[in-house]
N, C-alpha and C positions, 0 to 999 in steps of 0.2 A: 504494500499499499504506499502510496505517496502522500506527502503533506497536503492537507486540505487547502484549496486555494492556490496551489502552485501550477495549475493548468493541466497536470498529468491525470490520466484516468486511473482511479483506484483499481486494484486487481482482485479484491476479495468482497464478494457479495455480503457476507455477514458483517464485515467492517462498514460497507456502504450503508447497510440497513441500521446498524447501531449508530452510525454518525447522524443519519437522517432522524432517528428517534431522538437523540440527545439534542440536536439542533432545534427541535420543535417542543422541547420541555423547559420549564423554568427551574428544574432541579439541576444543581451543578453536577456535571459528569465529565470524565475524561477517558480517552480511549488509547489503548496500547495495541500495536500490531504484533504479529507472530514473531517478529524479530526483537521485540522489547523496545521499540521506538514509540515515544509519545507522538501520536498522529493527529490528535484533535482534542480540544476541550471547548465546551459550549459557552454561549454568552453568560449564563448564570455562574459558571466556574470562573470566567474572566472577572466578573464583578467580585467574587469572593476571594480570588487569588490576587487581584490587584494588578494584572497585567494581561493584555490580549494574547491569544495564541500566536497571532502574526508577529507581535513583539518578541515573543519568546523564541520562536523558530523551532527547528528540529533538535530534539534532545533525546537521549536514551532515558529509559525508565529509571536506571540508577542515577543519572545526572538530575533528573526531575525530583527524585526522592532526596538527593543530597541538598538540593536548593530548599526543599521544604523543611529540612532539619527535624525529621520525624522523632517523636518520643512517645513513651508511654505516659499516661496521666500522672505518674508519679515522678516523671522527669528523666527516667532511664532512657538513654538513646535507643531508638527501635531500629533494628536491622531491617533494611528495605525488603529482604526476602520474607520477613515477618509481618510486613504491612498487608492490608487486605489485597491490594493490587499484586503485591509480591506473591502471596499465597495463591491467588487465582491464576497467576501466570506460571509460576513454577510447579505448584502442586496440582494445578488444574481442578481446583475445587472452589466453590464460593467461600467468602470470608467476610466477617464483620468485626469492626474494632473501634473503640473510642481512642483517640490519640491526640497528641498535641503536635501542631505544626506551625511553621512560620510561613506566612503568605509571601508571594513574590514581591510585594511592596513593604515587607518587613514587619508586619503585625503578627504577633504570636497568639494562637488561639486553640481551643479545644474543638475537635471535629468528630463527627460520626462518619464512618466510611464502610461502604459495603461494595465488594467487587465480585464480578463473575467472570469465569472464562468464557470465551466465545468459540463454540464448536460449529462447524459446517455439517451438512447432511451426512457426510462420510466420516463424521467424528474427528475431522482434522481440526487442530487448534488454529484459530485465526487471530487470537489476541485476548484481551481482557477489557472489560468495561467497568469503571469504578464510579460509584454514585456517593456523593458526600455532602454534608451540611454542617453548619455551625451547631455545636452542642449547646443546649440550654442548661 
């Protein structure tokens, strides 16, 4: 899959459909492809993260996770592979967790995050979709 908005045609129908879903919802979501690249996040995620996807550009899931400085709610640094997106991507199973993160404009906050692996009809892994929101 190529970056949204770069003019190239995406190659994965599940990613195309997940992107279309997230683009039409007011729930913050981001999308990883099967190679571990952050390929999209929606307008609601842009508002919460403090930077547009176009401003961020192409980054790996590891780079994106490092930018967010993920931690458990007790402050213990969270390994990216233990984040919901990491579990969905690596273990290929859904995951949910409350965590602390730094937004891309420097605000620290507590978030709920649920992530799902995206499988095609032939059970081929196409990536992961993460849904997140500010914890109350």
